[in-house]
N, C-alpha and C positions, 0 to 999 in steps of 0.2 A: 712301527709306524705310529706317529702321533696324530690323533684325530680328535675332533670336537664332537661330543655326544649330542645327538639331536633325537627328537621324539616325533613319531608319526602322529599327526592330529586329525588328518582328513585324507580320504582317498575317494576317487570317483573315476568312472570310465567316461572319457570325453567323446570317443568315437571308436570305430572298429580297430584302429591301429595305435591309439594313444590312451594311456592311463595316467591320471594326475595324482600326485602325492604331495601333500603339504606337510612340511616339517617345522617343528618349533625348535629353534636353536638358542638356548639360553645365553650362550656366549657369543652370539652373532656380532655384537658391538666390538668384540675384541679380535675378530677375524679381519684379515686384510683382504676383504672381499671387493673386487673391482666393481666399477659402476658401468662398464661397457655393456653393450646390448647382447654380446655373446658370452658373457661371463659364465664360467662353468665351475663345477665342484666335483670332487671324487666322493661317491657315496659307497661306504663299506657296509655291507648288509649285516655283518656281525661285528660290532665295535671291537671285539677282541681278536678278529681275524683279518686277513688281507684280501679277501674276495670282495671286489667292488667294481663299479663302472663309473664312467664320467658322464655327467648330465648338465645340460644348459639350465641356468637359473631362469625360469620363465617369468617369475614374479619374485620380488624381494620387498618385504615389509620390515625395514630396519627397526622402526620404533616398536613393532610388535614381536620382533625376533622370529619372523616367519620366512621360509623359503619354499617356493613352489617349483616342482620339477614335473615335466610331462615326459613319460617314459614311452619310447617306441616299442611296441609289442611285436616280437618276431621270433618264431620258433619256440624252443624250450630253453632259451638262455637264462643265465642267473638273474639278469636284470628284469626280464619278463616275469620270472617266477617270483622275484621279490615284490615287484609292483602290484601284481594281481593278488598276491597273498598278504600284502601289508595290512596291518590292523592298527587302530588307534592305540597308542601306548607303546608300540614297538620302538626299540632303540636301534639307531644306526650311527655310524661314525661318518663325519664329513671332513675332508682335508683337500689340500692342493687347489685352492681357488686360482683361477687364471682367466685370461681373455686375450684375444688377438685383434678383434674388430677395432678399426680406428674411425672415429666419427670425423666426418669431413665438414669443411665450411659449408654454410647454407647454400652457396652458389654452385657447389659441386654436384655432379651427377654420378650416381653409383651403379655398379653392376653387381648384383647379388645372385649367387648360384648355389644350389644345394639339391641333394636328394632328401629322402624322408628323414634320415638321421639328423639333418640340419634344419628341419622345419621349426622346432622350438626357437632356435637362435634367429632364424629368418623372421619369424613372427615378431619377435621383440625388436629386431632391427627395423622392420617396416614401421612399427609404431614410433620409432625414434627419428624417422626421416622428417626433417622440417617441412612445413607446408610450402615454403618458397623454394624448395629443392625438389629433385625428382630422382627416381631410380627405376631400373629394369631388373625384375626378379625372374630368373630362369630356374624352373622347378621340375623335378622328375618324381612322379608318384606312381603307386601301384594302381590306385583306384580313383575315379573322378571325385568321390566323396572326400578323399584326403585333402583336397584343396580347400574345403570348408574350414579347415583348421586355421588358415591364414586370415589375418585382418585385411579388410579392403580399404585402400586409400586411393583417391583420385590421382595422386601424383606418383603412384607406383604402378608401372605396367608389369603384368605377370605373363610370362611366356611359359607354357606348360608342355610336358610330355607325359601322357598317361599310359600306364602299362609297360613301362620300360625300367631298366636298372634295378636298384635296390636289392641286389643279390638274387633276384628272381629271373630277370630278363637281361638282355644285353643293354648297356647304357646308351642313351642318346644325348647326354649332357654336352659332350665335347662338340658334337655336330650342331647342337642348338647354339652354343656360344660362338662357334666359328661362322655361323650363318648370319649373325647380327651385323647388318651393313654399317650402321653408324656407331659401332663399338668405340671408336676413337673419341666420341663426345664424353664418354665416361672417364672420370679421373681416378677412380678407385674401384677395385674388385675384391669382394669377399666371397670365399667358397667354403662350404662345409659339407663334406660327404665322403665317399669312398676314396681311399688313399691313392689308388692308381689314377683316378680321375683328377684328384687334386694335383698330382704331379703333371698330368697332361695339360691342365689349365695353366699351371705355372710356366711350363715350357712354351705354350702358345703365346702367352702374354709377354714373356721375357724374350724369347728367341724370334718369334714371328712378328709381333707388334712392337718389340723393342721398348716395352714399358720398363720403368725403373722398378727396382725391388720394393721401394717404398710405396708403390701404387697398388700392391695387391697382398692379400693374406689368404692363402689356400690351405685349409686344414683337413687332414685325413681323420675323419671321425671313426672309420671302421675300414676293414681291409677284406677284399674278396679273397677266398681261399687262404684264410689266415693261418690255418694249421700248417699247411705246406710252407708258407712264408716263415712262420715261426721256427720250423725245423731247420730251414736253410740259414736263418739269421743266427740261430744258436751257435753255428760253427764259426762265424766271423764277426758277429755283431758287436761284441765287446770291444774289439779293436777299433771299429768305426765310431762307436759311441765315445770312446776315449778321445778321439780326434775332435769330436764336437765339444766335449767338456774342456779340452785344451783351448779351443778357439774362444770359448766364453771366458776362461781364465786370463787370456791374453787381451781381453777387452773388446772382443768382437760383439756387435749387436746381436741379441738373441735371435731376431728374425733372419739376419744374414747368416748366422751360424747354422740355423735350421735349414736354410737353403743349401749351404755347403754340405751339410750332413746328408740331405736327400740326394744331392748329386753323387756323393760317395756311395750311397746305397745303390743307386741306379747303375753306377759303374761296376759294382760288385754283383750285379744281376739280381738285386733285391728291389 
């Protein structure tokens, strides 16, 4: 794996569930880092190893070579352990920058949906919504205080469910989205959260509301019962992923290929 070395320069606890880490990236100017509001990077906790996780770039200071990530703290996972234990001077590797969010014209209305894993991206998206546009944000959090993480904008309505989803409780995100009466006024939907919910959102928008594929981007940031899913994927996943790679090689748009790949996964019971 080729990664760019970065150095921890600052860490701080933002709130109960988020820890902030600021990285100095000397070669940031040479990275093909997107400017989209949900831009993400892979952070590898040991530059010489492959253990890492993907995080949203909460802030980016290109002139100063600084990247800020806000890490969701949950359980005893490797990302949580790295964030709370990170110290000034520690080195990590970063790689695989990417994004999916598509900025809409100022006259458009957006639907933004996420659980806590998507909060950093949602926060940055909210900050990017033009003043003469509007958006509805549907958010599922564990505790009421988690909502304080989000910036407040008069042109962004926030619909919340507290004490649901996030791998702790049953999710309410799908019910919240399907209960929006004027959903048709929105021209674009971004989703960031659990993979099963991402699939359900895509199916609802595509099959029930007949939205075009270009009107939504639904990303699975994590997966419920991931160990069981990984075990089942190991048996047939390589064949399905080969079909995805073939679609890209034949010129299919990355988003369309990803949609087709997810359909294939669902048909295979994954």
